[in-house]
SELUM-14863 format. One record per residue (C-alpha): residue in three letters; residue number from 1; x, y, z. Coordinates in steps of 0.1 Angstrom, whole numbers, plus 5000, padded with zeros to 4 digits. Example, Ala and Ser with C-alpha at 12.3 -4.5 7.8 and 13.67 -1.06 7.14 Angstrom:
<nodes>
> Ala,1,5123,4955,5078 .
> Ser,2,5137,4989,5071 .
</nodes>
This chain:
<nodes>
> Unk,1,9103,3206,0484 .
> Unk,2,9077,3186,0466 .
> Unk,3,9104,3163,0453 .
> Unk,4,9116,3157,0488 .
> Unk,5,9081,3149,0500 .
> Unk,6,9075,3125,0471 .
> Unk,7,9109,3108,0478 .
> Unk,8,9100,3105,0515 .
> Unk,9,9066,3090,0506 .
> Unk,10,9083,3065,0483 .
> Unk,11,9107,3055,0510 .
> Unk,12,9079,3051,0535 .
> Unk,13,9059,3029,0512 .
> Unk,14,9090,3009,0503 .
> Unk,15,9097,3003,0540 .
> Unk,16,9061,2992,0547 .
> Unk,17,9061,2969,0517 .
> Unk,18,9094,2953,0528 .
> Unk,19,9080,2948,0563 .
> Unk,20,9048,2934,0549 .
> Unk,21,9066,2909,0527 .
> Unk,22,9088,2899,0557 .
> Unk,23,9058,2893,0580 .
> Unk,24,9038,2874,0553 .
> Unk,25,9067,2852,0546 .
> Unk,26,9074,2845,0583 .
> Unk,27,9038,2835,0589 .
> Unk,28,9036,2814,0558 .
> Unk,29,9068,2795,0567 .
> Unk,30,9058,2792,0604 .
> Unk,31,9025,2776,0595 .
> Unk,32,9040,2751,0570 .
> Unk,33,9069,2743,0594 .
> Unk,34,9045,2738,0623 .
> Unk,35,9024,2715,0602 .
> Unk,36,9055,2694,0594 .
> Unk,37,9067,2692,0630 .
> Unk,38,9032,2685,0644 .
> Unk,39,9038,2648,0651 .
> Unk,40,9069,2656,0671 .
> Unk,41,9050,2683,0691 .
> Unk,42,9023,2657,0699 .
> Unk,43,9049,2632,0711 .
> Unk,44,9066,2660,0731 .
> Unk,45,9033,2669,0748 .
> Unk,46,9023,2632,0755 .
> Unk,47,9057,2623,0770 .
> Unk,48,9067,2655,0788 .
> Unk,49,9033,2660,0805 .
> Unk,50,9036,2624,0818 .
> Unk,51,9072,2631,0831 .
> Unk,52,9062,2664,0846 .
> Unk,53,9029,2653,0862 .
> Unk,54,9037,2618,0873 .
> Unk,55,9075,2614,0874 .
> Unk,56,9094,2585,0859 .
> Unk,57,9119,2586,0831 .
> Unk,58,9126,2574,0796 .
> Unk,59,9143,2541,0804 .
> Unk,60,9123,2522,0829 .
> Unk,61,9088,2535,0834 .
> Unk,62,9054,2521,0825 .
> Unk,63,9024,2545,0827 .
> Unk,64,8990,2530,0828 .
> Unk,65,8953,2534,0837 .
> Unk,66,8940,2510,0862 .
> Unk,67,8904,2517,0853 .
> Unk,68,8886,2529,0821 .
> Unk,69,8896,2565,0814 .
> Unk,70,8876,2595,0824 .
> Unk,71,8876,2631,0810 .
> Unk,72,8907,2638,0831 .
> Unk,73,8926,2616,0806 .
> Unk,74,8929,2645,0781 .
> Unk,75,8948,2626,0754 .
> Unk,76,8935,2629,0719 .
> Unk,77,8907,2605,0708 .
> Unk,78,8913,2581,0736 .
> Unk,79,8892,2549,0742 .
> Unk,80,8874,2543,0775 .
> Unk,81,8865,2507,0768 .
> Unk,82,8900,2494,0777 .
> Unk,83,8927,2508,0799 .
> Unk,84,8957,2524,0781 .
> Unk,85,8993,2515,0789 .
> Unk,86,9023,2536,0776 .
> Unk,87,9060,2539,0778 .
> Unk,88,9079,2570,0766 .
> Unk,89,9114,2558,0760 .
> Unk,90,9148,2570,0746 .
> Unk,91,9175,2547,0733 .
> Unk,92,9201,2574,0729 .
> Unk,93,9222,2558,0756 .
> Unk,94,9217,2523,0746 .
> Unk,95,9191,2495,0738 .
> Unk,96,9161,2489,0760 .
> Unk,97,9146,2455,0769 .
> Unk,98,9108,2452,0771 .
> Unk,99,9093,2421,0787 .
> Unk,100,9058,2414,0774 .
> Unk,101,9036,2390,0794 .
> Unk,102,9019,2362,0776 .
> Unk,103,8982,2365,0769 .
> Unk,104,8958,2346,0792 .
> Unk,105,8921,2336,0788 .
> Unk,106,8912,2367,0807 .
> Unk,107,8939,2393,0797 .
> Unk,108,8958,2403,0766 .
> Unk,109,8975,2433,0751 .
> Unk,110,8967,2450,0718 .
> Unk,111,8994,2475,0710 .
> Unk,112,9024,2488,0690 .
> Unk,113,9059,2500,0692 .
> Unk,114,9062,2535,0675 .
> Unk,115,9087,2561,0667 .
> Unk,116,9084,2597,0680 .
> Unk,117,9070,2606,0646 .
> Unk,118,9042,2580,0653 .
> Unk,119,9054,2557,0627 .
> Unk,120,9044,2521,0637 .
> Unk,121,9072,2496,0639 .
> Unk,122,9058,2463,0652 .
> Unk,123,9026,2452,0670 .
> Unk,124,9025,2432,0702 .
> Unk,125,9002,2407,0718 .
> Unk,126,8981,2380,0701 .
> Unk,127,8979,2400,0668 .
> Unk,128,9016,2410,0670 .
> Unk,129,9051,2396,0668 .
> Unk,130,9049,2375,0700 .
> Unk,131,9016,2359,0689 .
> Unk,132,9003,2362,0725 .
> Unk,133,9031,2341,0738 .
> Unk,134,9049,2371,0754 .
> Unk,135,9086,2374,0753 .
> Unk,136,9115,2398,0754 .
> Unk,137,9117,2426,0729 .
> Unk,138,9149,2446,0723 .
> Unk,139,9146,2482,0711 .
> Unk,140,9178,2490,0691 .
> Unk,141,9189,2518,0667 .
> Unk,142,9196,2512,0630 .
> Unk,143,9228,2494,0624 .
> Unk,144,9230,2478,0659 .
> Unk,145,9257,2452,0659 .
> Unk,146,9252,2437,0694 .
> Unk,147,9240,2402,0703 .
> Unk,148,9202,2400,0698 .
> Unk,149,9198,2362,0704 .
> Unk,150,9166,2354,0722 .
> Unk,151,9150,2388,0716 .
> Unk,152,9123,2401,0692 .
> Unk,153,9142,2429,0677 .
> Unk,154,9126,2463,0673 .
> Unk,155,9147,2486,0651 .
> Unk,156,9138,2522,0661 .
> Unk,157,9151,2548,0636 .
> Unk,158,9146,2576,0661 .
> Unk,159,9161,2583,0695 .
> Unk,160,9127,2586,0712 .
> Unk,161,9097,2563,0708 .
> Unk,162,9068,2549,0727 .
> Unk,163,9047,2518,0732 .
> Unk,164,9010,2523,0732 .
> Unk,165,8989,2493,0745 .
> Unk,166,8953,2487,0753 .
> Unk,167,8948,2461,0781 .
> Unk,168,8919,2439,0768 .
> Unk,169,8895,2424,0793 .
> Unk,170,8861,2407,0791 .
> Unk,171,8844,2436,0809 .
> Unk,172,8852,2468,0827 .
> Unk,173,8840,2455,0861 .
> Unk,174,8860,2462,0892 .
> Unk,175,8871,2426,0893 .
> Unk,176,8883,2426,0857 .
> Unk,177,8901,2459,0862 .
> Unk,178,8919,2446,0892 .
> Unk,179,8930,2416,0872 .
> Unk,180,8941,2439,0844 .
> Unk,181,8963,2460,0867 .
> Unk,182,8981,2428,0879 .
> Unk,183,8986,2418,0842 .
> Unk,184,8999,2453,0833 .
> Unk,185,9025,2450,0860 .
> Unk,186,9040,2420,0841 .
> Unk,187,9051,2445,0815 .
> Unk,188,9087,2456,0821 .
> Unk,189,9111,2480,0805 .
> Unk,190,9148,2486,0814 .
> Unk,191,9182,2492,0799 .
> Unk,192,9200,2462,0783 .
> Unk,193,9225,2448,0808 .
> Unk,194,9209,2463,0839 .
> Unk,195,9187,2448,0866 .
> Unk,196,9151,2444,0853 .
> Unk,197,9136,2471,0875 .
> Unk,198,9105,2490,0862 .
> Unk,199,9084,2517,0877 .
> Unk,200,9047,2513,0872 .
> Unk,201,9028,2546,0876 .
> Unk,202,8990,2547,0876 .
> Unk,203,8975,2578,0859 .
> Unk,204,8939,2576,0873 .
> Unk,205,8923,2605,0890 .
> Unk,206,8948,2632,0878 .
> Unk,207,8944,2657,0850 .
> Unk,208,8967,2646,0821 .
> Unk,209,8967,2672,0793 .
> Unk,210,8985,2652,0767 .
> Unk,211,8971,2671,0738 .
> Unk,212,8988,2699,0717 .
> Unk,213,8986,2735,0730 .
> Unk,214,8983,2760,0702 .
> Unk,215,9001,2788,0719 .
> Unk,216,9037,2799,0725 .
> Unk,217,9046,2766,0741 .
> Unk,218,9040,2749,0708 .
> Unk,219,9072,2765,0695 .
> Unk,220,9092,2756,0726 .
> Unk,221,9081,2720,0721 .
> Unk,222,9092,2722,0685 .
> Unk,223,9126,2736,0694 .
> Unk,224,9131,2708,0720 .
> Unk,225,9121,2681,0695 .
> Unk,226,9145,2693,0669 .
> Unk,227,9173,2695,0694 .
> Unk,228,9165,2661,0710 .
> Unk,229,9156,2639,0680 .
> Unk,230,9177,2626,0652 .
> Unk,231,9176,2646,0620 .
> Unk,232,9156,2631,0592 .
> Unk,233,9179,2633,0562 .
> Unk,234,9149,2630,0537 .
> Unk,235,9132,2661,0551 .
> Unk,236,9160,2687,0555 .
> Unk,237,9141,2713,0536 .
> Unk,238,9118,2716,0566 .
> Unk,239,9147,2720,0590 .
> Unk,240,9159,2748,0567 .
> Unk,241,9125,2764,0570 .
> Unk,242,9126,2761,0608 .
> Unk,243,9161,2777,0607 .
> Unk,244,9147,2808,0589 .
> Unk,245,9123,2811,0619 .
> Unk,246,9151,2809,0645 .
> Unk,247,9146,2773,0654 .
> Unk,248,9178,2753,0648 .
> Unk,249,9195,2722,0662 .
> Unk,250,9223,2732,0686 .
> Unk,251,9211,2768,0690 .
> Unk,252,9189,2786,0716 .
> Unk,253,9154,2797,0707 .
> Unk,254,9152,2833,0719 .
> Unk,255,9126,2853,0698 .
> Unk,256,9121,2889,0706 .
> Unk,257,9087,2903,0716 .
> Unk,258,9077,2911,0680 .
> Unk,259,9087,2876,0668 .
> Unk,260,9071,2860,0698 .
> Unk,261,9037,2876,0688 .
> Unk,262,9042,2865,0652 .
> Unk,263,9047,2829,0663 .
> Unk,264,9015,2831,0684 .
> Unk,265,8995,2846,0656 .
> Unk,266,9007,2819,0631 .
> Unk,267,8999,2790,0655 .
> Unk,268,8964,2804,0662 .
> Unk,269,8957,2805,0624 .
> Unk,270,8971,2770,0620 .
> Unk,271,8948,2756,0647 .
> Unk,272,8918,2767,0627 .
> Unk,273,8934,2752,0595 .
> Unk,274,8939,2719,0613 .
> Unk,275,8903,2718,0625 .
> Unk,276,8891,2725,0589 .
> Unk,277,8913,2698,0574 .
> Unk,278,8903,2673,0600 .
> Unk,279,8867,2680,0591 .
> Unk,280,8871,2675,0554 .
> Unk,281,8903,2656,0546 .
> Unk,282,8889,2620,0550 .
> Unk,283,8869,2603,0522 .
> Unk,284,8832,2601,0525 .
> Unk,285,8829,2565,0514 .
> Unk,286,8791,2565,0517 .
> Unk,287,8788,2596,0495 .
> Unk,288,8756,2616,0500 .
> Unk,289,8740,2587,0520 .
> Unk,290,8760,2596,0552 .
> Unk,291,8781,2625,0566 .
> Unk,292,8803,2599,0584 .
> Unk,293,8838,2593,0570 .
> Unk,294,8867,2571,0577 .
> Unk,295,8888,2588,0604 .
> Unk,296,8919,2597,0583 .
> Unk,297,8928,2605,0547 .
> Unk,298,8936,2577,0523 .
> Unk,299,8973,2586,0522 .
> Unk,300,8977,2573,0557 .
> Unk,301,8962,2540,0548 .
> Unk,302,8982,2535,0516 .
> Unk,303,9016,2543,0533 .
> Unk,304,9011,2525,0566 .
> Unk,305,9011,2559,0584 .
> Unk,306,9044,2571,0570 .
> Unk,307,9028,2595,0547 .
> Unk,308,9057,2590,0523 .
> Unk,309,9053,2576,0488 .
> Unk,310,9079,2570,0461 .
> Unk,311,9068,2603,0446 .
> Unk,312,9056,2625,0474 .
> Unk,313,9056,2634,0511 .
> Unk,314,9021,2642,0525 .
> Unk,315,9034,2662,0555 .
> Unk,316,9002,2682,0555 .
> Unk,317,8979,2652,0560 .
> Unk,318,9004,2638,0585 .
> Unk,319,9002,2670,0605 .
> Unk,320,8964,2669,0605 .
> Unk,321,8963,2633,0616 .
> Unk,322,8987,2637,0645 .
> Unk,323,8969,2668,0658 .
> Unk,324,8939,2645,0666 .
> Unk,325,8953,2610,0668 .
> Unk,326,8983,2589,0679 .
> Unk,327,8995,2553,0678 .
> Unk,328,8983,2537,0645 .
> Unk,329,8990,2500,0645 .
> Unk,330,9017,2484,0623 .
> Unk,331,8989,2462,0609 .
> Unk,332,8969,2493,0600 .
> Unk,333,8957,2483,0565 .
> Unk,334,8946,2448,0575 .
> Unk,335,8935,2454,0611 .
> Unk,336,8905,2432,0619 .
> Unk,337,8901,2440,0656 .
> Unk,338,8885,2475,0653 .
> Unk,339,8871,2499,0627 .
> Unk,340,8866,2536,0635 .
> Unk,341,8842,2559,0617 .
> Unk,342,8843,2597,0622 .
> Unk,343,8814,2621,0626 .
> Unk,344,8822,2658,0625 .
> Unk,345,8791,2671,0607 .
> Unk,346,8753,2668,0612 .
> Unk,347,8729,2656,0586 .
> Unk,348,8728,2691,0570 .
> Unk,349,8766,2692,0568 .
> Unk,350,8770,2717,0596 .
> Unk,351,8796,2714,0624 .
> Unk,352,8784,2698,0656 .
> Unk,353,8779,2723,0684 .
> Unk,354,8774,2721,0721 .
> Unk,355,8747,2747,0717 .
> Unk,356,8724,2722,0700 .
> Unk,357,8709,2688,0708 .
> Unk,358,8713,2658,0685 .
> Unk,359,8701,2623,0679 .
> Unk,360,8713,2593,0659 .
> Unk,361,8688,2566,0652 .
> Unk,362,8699,2530,0644 .
> Unk,363,8669,2511,0630 .
> Unk,364,8682,2477,0641 .
> Unk,365,8707,2471,0668 .
> Unk,366,8714,2437,0654 .
> Unk,367,8724,2451,0620 .
> Unk,368,8754,2470,0633 .
> Unk,369,8784,2451,0618 .
> Unk,370,8802,2445,0650 .
> Unk,371,8808,2409,0663 .
> Unk,372,8818,2420,0698 .
> Unk,373,8802,2454,0704 .
> Unk,374,8801,2490,0692 .
> Unk,375,8805,2524,0709 .
> Unk,376,8803,2561,0704 .
> Unk,377,8827,2585,0720 .
> Unk,378,8826,2623,0721 .
> Unk,379,8856,2646,0718 .
> Unk,380,8863,2683,0717 .
> Unk,381,8872,2699,0684 .
> Unk,382,8893,2723,0704 .
> Unk,383,8916,2698,0720 .
> Unk,384,8909,2664,0703 .
> Unk,385,8904,2650,0738 .
> Unk,386,8873,2641,0758 .
> Unk,387,8850,2671,0766 .
> Unk,388,8864,2687,0798 .
> Unk,389,8844,2678,0829 .
> Unk,390,8821,2653,0811 .
> Unk,391,8809,2625,0833 .
> Unk,392,8798,2603,0803 .
> Unk,393,8824,2604,0776 .
> Unk,394,8812,2574,0757 .
> Unk,395,8783,2549,0752 .
> Unk,396,8790,2512,0744 .
> Unk,397,8766,2484,0735 .
> Unk,398,8782,2460,0759 .
> Unk,399,8775,2481,0789 .
> Unk,400,8746,2473,0813 .
> Unk,401,8734,2509,0810 .
> Unk,402,8730,2507,0772 .
> Unk,403,8694,2511,0762 .
> Unk,404,8678,2493,0733 .
> Unk,405,8643,2503,0722 .
> Unk,406,8614,2477,0724 .
> Unk,407,8614,2475,0686 .
> Unk,408,8652,2466,0685 .
> Unk,409,8663,2501,0674 .
> Unk,410,8687,2523,0692 .
> Unk,411,8688,2560,0698 .
> Unk,412,8720,2578,0707 .
> Unk,413,8717,2614,0720 .
> Unk,414,8740,2644,0727 .
> Unk,415,8729,2674,0747 .
> Unk,416,8742,2699,0772 .
> Unk,417,8712,2690,0793 .
> Unk,418,8706,2652,0790 .
> Unk,419,8670,2644,0800 .
> Unk,420,8653,2612,0811 .
> Unk,421,8636,2609,0776 .
> Unk,422,8671,2609,0759 .
> Unk,423,8684,2573,0762 .
> Unk,424,8721,2568,0757 .
> Unk,425,8729,2605,0761 .
> Unk,426,8763,2620,0762 .
> Unk,427,8767,2655,0777 .
> Unk,428,8780,2684,0757 .
> Unk,429,8796,2717,0767 .
> Unk,430,8778,2749,0756 .
> Unk,431,8797,2769,0730 .
> Unk,432,8821,2740,0722 .
> Unk,433,8822,2722,0689 .
> Unk,434,8826,2684,0691 .
> Unk,435,8830,2653,0671 .
> Unk,436,8824,2616,0676 .
> Unk,437,8841,2583,0668 .
> Unk,438,8818,2554,0661 .
> Unk,439,8839,2523,0669 .
> Unk,440,8831,2487,0657 .
> Unk,441,8848,2460,0677 .
> Unk,442,8852,2428,0657 .
> Unk,443,8839,2444,0625 .
> Unk,444,8824,2420,0599 .
> Unk,445,8841,2417,0566 .
> Unk,446,8813,2436,0548 .
> Unk,447,8810,2464,0574 .
> Unk,448,8814,2490,0547 .
> Unk,449,8779,2480,0534 .
> Unk,450,8764,2494,0566 .
> Unk,451,8755,2530,0561 .
> Unk,452,8760,2549,0594 .
> Unk,453,8729,2569,0602 .
> Unk,454,8735,2607,0603 .
> Unk,455,8736,2627,0635 .
> Unk,456,8705,2649,0633 .
> Unk,457,8700,2682,0650 .
> Unk,458,8668,2683,0671 .
</nodes>
């Protein structure tokens, strides 16, 4: 009898060990596979939310903001100093023509054609392929043999892609924004060989949740991306990892209740991991002198956002980047129009929290290395987008409301209860961690010599 009891106990322990190994392996693979597919899920969210919320399609629609964005524009790390313009297109059924308007003395585009993996292909506008003269671009697949005479050819190695543009104006006044909207409507996209008809859809005043959701829908987006997009032959190991999870090209995604909960648990853990990596993965180029960092890891800069080197593939860094960012320019390494600096920690090295009040003191406004202007924008660590419901999402030195102290210094504040004695104050949400991007427009060549002052908890 005792032998039977011992045997039963051994079998019970063996079964539990087997189940534990299976669950641990599932979670490990799910987190790594999700990190790898993150750029595709970001694209899926950006495009599908646009289609579902505003209509339009993937062959002839331009989405744009007619005015500077508000907190309703819940895309990651957006910029409210210039209106955004996007297309979300698909060349599976043939090439697409994009007509780019020429720059004028009052209006110009700064933007990029990108793949659905957020790999930049070519820039547009005065700093891009058309040199500000405008022209017709033709988006074609690899190996396209058709006639491309008269076009600026954009070879897109994916079925899906997008154009991300900022409409540049002198100011954000009502008159300048009205002129910007007219200029934006000069941008057209349509299938090659068809009539040049384009839908222009304004996104203003409507909630647009174009950021990643770390819940069950993440896996549905991943499944759709794998079934919609071309297979990357150089990354098939990750498709194999997805296959072990039940996500495979050409097959339905139908997890049972137990697997569904395992997927949810894994993606919740990964969300915390992405926030951790985002906080610490970028170099602190000022060392102990400042908690500010460049916005991304050095691997992005050295590979022009491909994250692929001759010897390695930094899918982990790529996953972190495209949890919180999108649309790097093709001229990333030598871009001279803007420089971004990221602040995630206070002067003591602690995460920034909406439960506290903060101040950043710039001793001299004139010493900030920005030829045009500079700004601070505030984002949620939870979503990577603007703080929900905030009526002031950013402060810019070219705005009439920007306050400079009598001695030429500047104070920037953050608080859940902005007061009259807090100049340049951006509201926070209680209980929500946040971060800021310090943007230099027209950075000087020696901007790196400027040590960004720390954000100090009051």
